[in-house]
C-alpha positions as CSV (number, residue, x, y, z in Angstrom):
1,M,-82.4,60.9,65.2
2,L,-80.7,64.0,63.8
3,K,-78.8,65.3,66.9
4,Q,-75.8,63.0,66.4
5,S,-75.8,63.8,62.6
6,Y,-75.8,67.5,63.2
7,L,-72.9,67.3,65.7
8,Y,-70.9,65.1,63.5
9,L,-71.7,67.3,60.5
10,I,-70.5,70.4,62.3
11,L,-67.2,68.8,63.2
12,Q,-66.8,67.4,59.7
13,F,-67.6,70.8,58.2
14,L,-65.0,72.5,60.4
15,N,-62.3,70.1,59.3
16,L,-63.4,70.3,55.6
17,F,-63.4,74.1,55.7
18,V,-59.8,74.2,57.0
19,G,-58.7,71.6,54.5
20,L,-60.3,73.5,51.7
21,F,-58.8,76.8,52.9
22,V,-55.3,75.2,53.0
23,T,-55.7,73.6,49.6
24,L,-57.0,76.8,47.9
25,Y,-54.4,79.1,49.6
26,I,-51.5,76.9,48.5
27,A,-53.1,76.6,45.0
28,Q,-53.4,80.4,44.7
29,N,-49.8,81.1,45.6
30,V,-47.9,78.4,43.7
31,D,-47.7,77.3,40.1
32,M,-49.4,74.1,38.8
33,Q,-46.2,72.0,39.0
34,T,-45.5,73.0,42.6
35,F,-49.0,72.3,43.6
36,A,-48.7,68.8,42.0
37,I,-45.9,68.1,44.6
38,F,-48.7,68.5,47.3
39,A,-50.8,66.0,45.3
40,I,-47.9,63.5,45.3
41,Y,-47.7,63.9,49.1
42,I,-51.3,62.9,49.4
43,V,-50.8,59.9,47.0
44,I,-47.9,58.6,49.0
45,T,-49.4,59.0,52.5
46,T,-52.7,57.5,51.3
47,I,-50.9,54.4,50.0
48,F,-49.1,53.9,53.3
49,M,-52.2,54.4,55.4
50,T,-54.2,51.9,53.2
51,F,-51.9,49.1,52.4
52,S,-50.2,48.8,55.8
53,F,-53.6,47.7,57.3
54,L,-53.8,44.0,58.3
55,G,-57.1,43.9,60.0
56,Y,-56.1,43.9,63.7
57,E,-57.7,47.2,64.4
58,T,-61.1,45.9,63.0
59,M,-60.8,42.9,65.3
60,L,-60.2,45.3,68.3
61,I,-63.2,47.5,67.3
62,R,-65.5,44.4,67.2
63,N,-64.2,42.8,70.5
64,I,-62.2,45.0,72.8
65,L,-65.1,46.1,75.0
66,H,-66.2,42.5,75.4
67,W,-62.6,41.5,76.3
68,Q,-62.5,44.3,78.9
69,N,-65.8,43.1,80.5
70,T,-64.4,39.6,80.7
71,N,-61.0,40.6,82.0
72,Q,-59.1,39.3,79.0
73,S,-56.3,42.0,79.3
74,N,-53.6,39.8,77.8
75,K,-55.6,39.5,74.6
76,I,-56.1,43.2,74.4
77,I,-52.3,43.8,74.9
78,N,-51.6,41.1,72.3
79,Y,-53.8,42.5,69.6
80,I,-52.8,46.2,70.2
81,S,-49.1,45.2,70.1
82,Y,-49.7,43.3,66.8
83,A,-51.7,46.2,65.3
84,I,-49.0,48.7,65.8
85,F,-46.1,46.4,65.0
86,S,-47.8,45.1,61.9
87,R,-48.1,48.7,60.6
88,L,-44.3,49.1,61.0
89,I,-43.5,45.9,59.2
90,T,-45.9,46.5,56.3
91,S,-44.8,50.1,56.0
92,G,-41.2,48.9,55.7
93,I,-42.2,46.5,52.9
94,L,-44.0,49.4,51.1
95,I,-40.9,51.5,51.1
96,I,-39.5,49.5,48.1
97,P,-42.4,50.0,45.7
98,I,-42.9,53.6,46.8
99,L,-39.2,54.4,46.0
100,V,-39.7,52.9,42.5
101,Y,-42.8,55.1,42.1
102,I,-40.9,58.2,43.4
103,Y,-37.9,57.4,41.0
104,Y,-40.3,57.2,38.1
105,I,-42.3,60.4,38.7
106,N,-39.2,62.4,39.7
107,I,-37.5,61.6,36.4
108,F,-40.4,61.6,33.9
109,K,-42.7,64.1,35.5
110,F,-40.5,66.5,37.6
111,N,-37.3,66.7,35.5
112,N,-35.3,64.8,38.2
113,E,-35.5,67.8,40.6
114,H,-37.3,66.5,43.8
115,F,-36.2,62.9,44.6
116,L,-35.1,63.7,48.2
117,L,-38.2,65.8,48.8
118,F,-40.5,63.0,47.6
119,S,-38.5,60.4,49.5
120,S,-39.1,62.4,52.7
121,F,-42.8,61.8,52.2
122,I,-42.1,58.2,53.1
123,I,-41.6,59.4,56.7
124,A,-45.0,61.1,56.7
125,G,-46.5,58.0,55.2
126,I,-45.2,55.6,57.9
127,F,-46.3,57.9,60.8
128,T,-49.7,58.6,59.1
129,S,-50.2,54.8,59.0
130,L,-49.2,54.5,62.7
131,T,-51.5,57.4,63.7
132,N,-54.4,55.8,61.8
133,A,-53.8,52.6,63.7
134,N,-53.8,54.4,67.1
135,G,-57.0,56.4,66.2
136,L,-58.8,53.2,65.3
137,I,-57.7,51.5,68.5
138,L,-59.0,54.5,70.5
139,K,-62.3,54.1,68.8
140,A,-62.3,50.5,69.8
141,F,-62.2,51.6,73.4
142,N,-65.2,53.8,72.6
143,R,-63.1,57.0,73.0
144,Y,-64.5,58.6,69.9
145,I,-63.9,62.2,70.9
146,L,-60.3,61.5,71.8
147,S,-59.8,59.6,68.5
148,F,-61.4,62.5,66.6
149,S,-59.3,65.0,68.4
150,I,-56.0,63.2,67.5
151,M,-56.8,62.1,64.0
152,T,-58.7,65.2,62.8
153,L,-58.1,68.2,65.0
154,S,-54.3,67.6,65.1
155,T,-54.4,67.6,61.3
156,L,-56.6,70.6,61.3
157,F,-54.4,72.7,63.5
158,G,-51.3,71.3,61.9
159,R,-52.5,72.5,58.5
160,L,-53.0,76.0,59.9
161,V,-49.5,76.0,61.3
162,A,-48.3,74.8,57.9
163,I,-50.0,77.7,56.2
164,Y,-48.3,80.1,58.6
165,I,-44.9,78.5,57.9
166,F,-45.7,78.9,54.2
167,T,-46.2,82.6,54.5
168,I,-42.7,82.9,56.2
169,V,-40.4,80.5,54.4
170,G,-42.4,79.3,51.4
171,F,-43.6,76.0,50.0
172,N,-40.7,73.8,51.3
173,G,-41.4,74.9,54.8
174,F,-45.1,74.0,54.3
175,I,-44.2,70.5,53.1
176,V,-41.8,69.9,56.0
177,T,-44.5,70.9,58.4
178,L,-46.9,68.5,56.8
179,I,-44.3,65.8,57.3
180,M,-44.0,66.6,61.0
181,I,-47.8,66.6,61.7
182,P,-48.3,62.8,61.6
183,I,-45.1,62.3,63.8
184,V,-46.5,64.6,66.5
185,S,-50.0,63.0,66.2
186,F,-48.5,59.5,66.6
187,V,-46.5,60.4,69.7
188,V,-49.5,62.1,71.3
189,S,-51.9,59.2,70.5
190,F,-49.3,56.5,71.6
191,L,-49.2,58.1,75.1
192,Y,-52.8,57.0,75.6
193,L,-52.0,53.4,74.5
194,K,-48.4,52.7,75.7
195,E,-49.7,50.7,78.7
196,Y,-51.3,48.2,76.2
197,F,-48.2,47.9,74.0
198,S,-45.6,45.2,74.7
199,V,-42.7,44.0,72.5
200,K,-42.7,40.8,74.6
201,Q,-46.1,40.0,73.2
202,I,-44.9,39.9,69.7
203,R,-44.0,36.4,68.3
204,Y,-43.1,35.7,64.7
205,K,-45.2,32.5,64.5
206,Y,-48.3,34.4,65.7
207,F,-47.7,37.4,63.4
208,F,-49.6,35.7,60.6
209,K,-52.8,35.7,62.6
210,F,-53.9,38.5,60.2
211,K,-54.9,35.8,57.7
212,K,-58.0,35.3,59.8
213,N,-58.9,38.9,59.0
214,K,-58.5,38.6,55.2
215,Y,-61.9,40.0,54.3
216,F,-61.3,43.0,56.5
217,I,-57.9,43.5,54.9
218,F,-59.3,43.2,51.4
219,F,-62.1,45.7,52.1
220,G,-59.5,48.3,53.1
221,Y,-57.4,47.6,50.0
222,L,-60.4,47.6,47.6
223,N,-61.5,50.9,49.1
224,Y,-58.3,52.5,47.7
225,F,-59.3,51.3,44.2
226,K,-62.8,52.7,44.8
227,S,-61.8,56.2,45.9
228,S,-58.1,57.0,45.4
229,I,-56.7,55.0,42.4
230,D,-57.5,57.8,39.9
231,Q,-55.0,60.2,41.5
232,F,-52.3,57.6,41.5
233,L,-52.9,56.7,37.9
234,I,-52.9,60.3,36.8
235,S,-49.5,60.9,38.5
236,I,-48.1,58.1,36.3
237,M,-50.0,58.5,33.1
238,L,-50.6,62.2,32.6
239,S,-48.8,65.6,33.2
240,V,-48.3,67.2,36.5
241,E,-50.4,70.1,35.4
242,I,-53.4,67.8,34.9
243,L,-52.7,66.2,38.2
244,A,-52.8,69.6,39.9
245,V,-56.2,70.5,38.3
246,Y,-57.6,67.0,39.0
247,N,-56.5,67.2,42.6
248,L,-58.4,70.5,43.1
249,A,-61.6,69.0,41.5
250,K,-61.2,65.9,43.7
251,K,-61.2,68.1,46.7
252,I,-64.6,69.5,45.7
253,E,-66.0,66.0,45.3
254,E,-64.5,64.8,48.6
255,I,-66.0,67.8,50.5
256,G,-69.5,67.1,49.0
257,Q,-69.2,63.3,49.8
258,S,-68.0,63.9,53.3
259,I,-71.0,66.2,54.0
260,V,-73.4,63.5,52.7
261,E,-71.6,60.8,54.8
262,G,-71.4,63.0,57.9
263,F,-75.1,63.7,57.8
264,F,-76.5,60.3,56.7
265,D,-74.1,57.6,58.1
266,P,-75.2,58.1,61.8
267,I,-78.9,58.1,60.7
268,I,-78.6,55.0,58.5
269,Q,-76.5,53.2,61.2
270,K,-79.4,53.4,63.7
271,I,-81.5,51.2,61.5
272,I,-79.6,48.2,63.0
273,K,-81.4,48.6,66.4
274,Y,-84.7,47.8,64.6
275,K,-83.5,44.5,63.2
276,S,-85.8,42.6,65.6
277,N,-88.8,44.9,64.9
278,I,-89.6,44.7,61.2
279,K,-92.5,47.2,61.2
280,E,-90.4,49.9,63.0
281,A,-87.5,49.2,60.6
282,I,-89.6,49.8,57.6
283,E,-91.1,53.0,59.1
284,Y,-87.6,54.3,60.0
285,K,-86.4,53.6,56.5
286,K,-89.3,55.7,55.1
287,K,-88.2,58.6,57.3
288,I,-84.6,58.3,56.0
289,Y,-85.8,58.4,52.4
290,L,-87.9,61.5,53.1
291,I,-84.9,63.3,54.6
292,K,-82.8,62.1,51.7
293,N,-85.2,63.5,49.1
294,I,-85.3,66.9,50.8
295,F,-81.5,66.9,51.1
296,L,-81.2,65.8,47.5
297,L,-83.4,68.7,46.2
298,A,-81.4,71.2,48.3
299,T,-78.1,69.8,47.0
300,I,-79.2,69.9,43.3
301,M,-80.2,73.6,43.7
302,F,-76.9,74.4,45.3
303,V,-75.0,72.6,42.6
304,I,-76.9,74.4,39.8
305,I,-76.1,77.8,41.4
306,F,-72.4,76.7,41.9
307,D,-72.1,75.7,38.2
308,L,-73.7,79.0,37.0
309,Y,-71.1,81.0,38.8
310,V,-68.2,78.6,38.6
311,K,-66.0,81.0,36.6
312,E,-66.6,83.8,39.0
313,I,-65.8,81.5,41.9
314,I,-62.5,80.5,40.3
315,H,-61.7,84.1,39.6
316,L,-62.5,85.1,43.3
317,A,-60.3,82.2,44.5
318,K,-57.5,83.4,42.2
319,L,-57.2,80.0,40.5
320,E,-57.4,81.2,36.8
321,H,-53.9,79.8,36.1
322,Y,-55.3,76.2,36.4
323,L,-56.4,75.3,32.9
324,N,-60.0,73.9,32.4
325,L,-60.6,74.1,36.1
326,D,-64.2,75.3,35.5
327,I,-65.1,72.2,33.5
328,Y,-63.4,69.9,36.2
329,F,-65.4,71.7,38.9
330,I,-68.7,71.3,37.1
331,F,-68.2,67.6,36.8
332,A,-67.0,67.3,40.4
333,S,-69.9,69.3,41.8
334,W,-72.4,66.7,40.5
335,M,-70.6,63.8,42.2
336,P,-72.3,64.3,45.7
337,V,-75.7,64.4,43.9
338,L,-75.0,61.0,42.3
339,Y,-73.6,59.6,45.5
340,L,-76.7,60.7,47.5
341,I,-79.0,59.0,45.0
342,Y,-77.6,55.5,45.8
343,K,-76.3,56.3,49.3
344,I,-79.2,54.7,51.3
345,Q,-79.4,51.5,49.3
346,S,-75.6,51.0,49.4
347,N,-75.4,51.6,53.2
348,I,-78.2,49.3,54.0
349,I,-76.6,46.6,51.9
350,Y,-73.3,47.0,53.6
351,L,-75.0,46.9,57.0
352,F,-77.0,43.7,56.5
353,D,-75.4,41.6,53.7
354,D,-72.7,38.9,54.3
355,Q,-69.0,39.5,54.0
356,K,-68.5,37.5,50.8
357,T,-71.2,39.4,49.0
358,L,-69.8,42.7,50.1
359,F,-66.3,41.6,49.0
360,K,-67.6,40.8,45.5
361,I,-69.4,44.2,45.4
362,D,-66.2,46.0,46.4
363,L,-64.2,44.0,43.8
364,F,-66.7,45.0,41.1
365,I,-66.6,48.7,42.1
366,G,-62.8,48.7,42.3
367,F,-62.5,47.1,38.9
368,L,-65.1,49.5,37.4
369,T,-63.4,52.6,38.9
370,T,-59.9,51.6,37.7
371,S,-61.0,50.5,34.2
372,I,-63.0,53.7,33.5
373,A,-60.2,55.9,34.8
374,I,-57.6,54.2,32.6
375,I,-59.9,54.5,29.5
376,F,-60.4,58.2,30.1
377,F,-56.8,58.9,30.9
378,M,-55.7,57.2,27.7
379,F,-58.3,58.4,25.2
380,S,-60.2,61.5,26.6
381,S,-59.2,65.1,25.9
382,E,-57.8,67.0,28.9
383,E,-60.8,69.0,29.7
384,Y,-63.1,66.0,30.0
385,I,-60.9,63.7,32.0
386,Y,-62.9,64.2,35.2
387,L,-66.0,62.9,33.4
388,N,-64.7,59.4,34.4
389,R,-65.9,60.1,37.9
390,V,-69.4,61.0,36.7
391,I,-69.6,57.8,34.6
392,V,-68.7,55.7,37.6
393,G,-71.4,57.5,39.7
394,I,-74.1,56.8,37.1
395,V,-73.1,53.1,36.8
396,L,-73.2,52.8,40.6
397,I,-76.7,54.2,40.8
398,V,-77.9,51.6,38.3
399,F,-76.0,48.8,40.0
400,F,-77.1,49.5,43.6
401,T,-80.7,50.1,42.5
402,Y,-80.8,46.8,40.6
403,F,-78.9,44.8,43.3
404,Y,-81.1,46.2,46.1
405,K,-84.3,45.4,44.4
406,K,-83.4,42.1,42.7
407,H,-81.0,40.4,45.1
408,F,-80.9,42.1,48.5
409,Y,-84.5,43.3,49.1
410,N,-86.1,39.9,48.6
411,K,-84.2,38.3,51.5
412,S,-84.0,41.3,53.7
413,I,-86.1,42.2,56.8
414,F,-87.7,45.0,54.8
415,N,-89.4,42.6,52.4
416,K,-90.6,40.3,55.2
417,G,-92.7,43.2,56.6
418,N,-94.6,43.3,53.3
419,K,-95.6,39.7,53.3
């Protein structure tokens, strides 16, 4: 049960370590406003990757192996062509609102000094979106190692190259390298898919097939509001100095969450194979909870030690010039603990409940995250802004515990085994 989790966790840890190293190294060697430029790069590329998605890749993941077995090659070529082409079209549409966003932050946050630099992030955003599509398509062919290599390892090595360029020519060279990484990744990944892409397969009247995938599309869009909307809102509502500090704290939260997901997602996913055997499903769930409780205890102990020495850690990392970073780090360090508390319930719900219910849950979480973030950004003092994430985590513990026991559990296979 744990072998796959250990392997995935090691690979994730390697990627996270390099990502953390790059973030801290840049943060150490530039001022807060310059580091905020890096945060804007992340905001823009994330928007392109999220909102260019029209659901074709999800349809491929669910069907492509079946289509291969039944010799439906035309359908494979059709959907792959539309998946890549749709990313180009939607990315082109996104350029207009992104330029408005760039114009605003450049004038009101960066003294009208970086419009061309920010505009160049659009290139990275488009190719990040295309690379994301290619990676998902490769997963659909069950080529997970290749997909991981292209989507993750290329970024990993690219970041190391970017750091090397930074030591030679400075921050602008670092940013230019980051822009080039998704371009190279797309070209390499497309070489494995070019035989399945055909412009001849693209017809305007069939382009709107994506409407059939509306729930898959909305899930992707709502996920942005669940996980990334806070950084976008800060870049608009607050100073670039706060954005820089917030981005560093968010990195701590993301690392903790990724470790939890890397370890538990493969374990929880396996519960699906016990759907036809209720007794085994219940026993397997008990094992998961036992592992979770041990993991939770170890995580709490680690977080306590981290918080006790947070100022020393900041000093060692040479990040003292980021104001209130110790308070932000303390709040961020508890997010993986809160996430782990409701992780199993939420995953099981997302594995077994119907699409409309999951859509409503995501809609609620997206609204909750956005609303609490706006309230804190408007009324909280600077040092307690990251508390919005903790409040969201606590509310989600209550929500998923209540929903699992009162709505999901009564109709699930786990309750049938107790009758």
